[in-house]
N, C-alpha and C positions, 0 to 999 in steps of 0.2 A: 291300860287304862288311864281314858280323859278326863281330866278334872272339869269339874261341872262349878261355875264361876257362881259367888255368894250370891244372891239377889239383897240388895238394900232395904232393909225393915222400914214401916213411915216411925215417925218419932212416938213413943209413948205420952209424950206433953200435948195437945191442941191449943194455939192460943186461936182466943176470938177474934174473929176479923167482921168488922161491920162494914155493912154495903155501903156503896153510893149511889146504888140507883133500887131502884123497887118498881115493881111491876103496879099497872092500873089498879086492880084489887087495892095495895097496900095504901096506894096513897090515898083513895076513897075512904078507907078507913079513917087514916091519921085526920082527913077532915070530917070524922063521922058520917061518913055518905055509906050507903051499899052499892057497888059498882056498877048499878042500872041508874040509880040519882046522879054520880060522880059523870057517867057519859052523856045523859039530859041535861047539865047546866054544860059542862065542859067548853062550849063554844063563849058562853058567857066570862068565866073565869078566864079563857085567854084572849078574852074583848080587858078584862081586866090586869093584864099582864103575865098572868099565875105561868109557868115557865111551861112548856113544849115537852113532850117525850124526845130521848134521843130517834133522829128517821132511821139508824139501820136497829138498835134493839126494840125500839118502842118502849123504852124503859124511863122511869122519871127521876131525873136529879134529886135526891133526897136533899143536900143543904140551902140548895135552890128554891125547892118546895119550902124549906122551915122561913128563909128569908122572906121569900112570897107574904107569905102569912106572919112573919112581926112587921110587912112593910105596912100592911091593912090597919094599922093600930099604933100611929104614929104619936098616939097620946102618954102610950107603952115604952117604944119604942124608939124614941125620936132620933136617936145615935144613925139608925137606919132611913129614916122619913127621908125625902128629896126635899134641898131647901126648896124657898120659890125664889128666892134670891138668886140663886143661881141657873134658874132656868130663865132667869131675864135678861141676866150676865150674856153680851155679847162680844167677839171682840171685836177691835175696834178696825170699824174701815175704810180702807185708803181710799182716796180718789184717785181719776186716772189721771189726773197728774204728779200727787205724790207717786204711785207706781211708776210711772213714764222717767220723771226724777231717778225713782231707785234706781230702775234699769241701766240709764243713762251712769249714772256714779261709777256701777257695774260693774260694764261694759269698757270704764275710763280705766279704771284698779285693773282691769284686766291686762287694759293695754300697755299700761305702764309698768306692769309687772312682765308683759312681754319683752316691752323693751330691755328692761333690765337685764333679762336675760340673756338677749341675745349681746348688749354691750357685755357683758360677763364674758361670754364666747366669744366674742371677738377679740376680748381682753387677755385673754388663755391662750385663742390661737397666737396673737401677739409677743406674747411673752416666750411661746415656744419655738414660735420662728429666730426670734433674739438668743436664745438656749443656743438654738442649733446652728446658726452662722456663728456664737461666742467659741465654741467647739472646733468649728473649721477653719476657723482665723488661729486659732491658738495650735492646728495640727493634730488635734484629740481625734482619737477615733470612738463611736455610738460604742462600735461594734467591741464586745472583751477581746481577749487576747485570741490566736490564732490558731 
């Protein structure tokens, strides 16, 4: 008689799993809109930076919707608002002369490093040649005992 394999049972205790994504119906309800109202004003919401749905599932990321909602009230949530100062600060621009100078210095440093490596290689070869000639002069064989 063949033994039957025991099928594992589902755990008795289930843990709550909060979803990360929600369908358009749920997002509409979070905005206190019907699904039809949400669909009619969706293009205006997207123009204001409302998060787009996932391209594969069509679901909306709940946390990004929450953050967007809070950013609409910078008076209540200033830590999420964009700083006007950060928007106007641009990285320092380099003139073409400065860029050329920087490129020249990098090339020069690369040449110096290459010369140093060539010099080290030449010195190592000379040292090896000197060691070989010294062992030949003293009659010692580089090979081990026969």
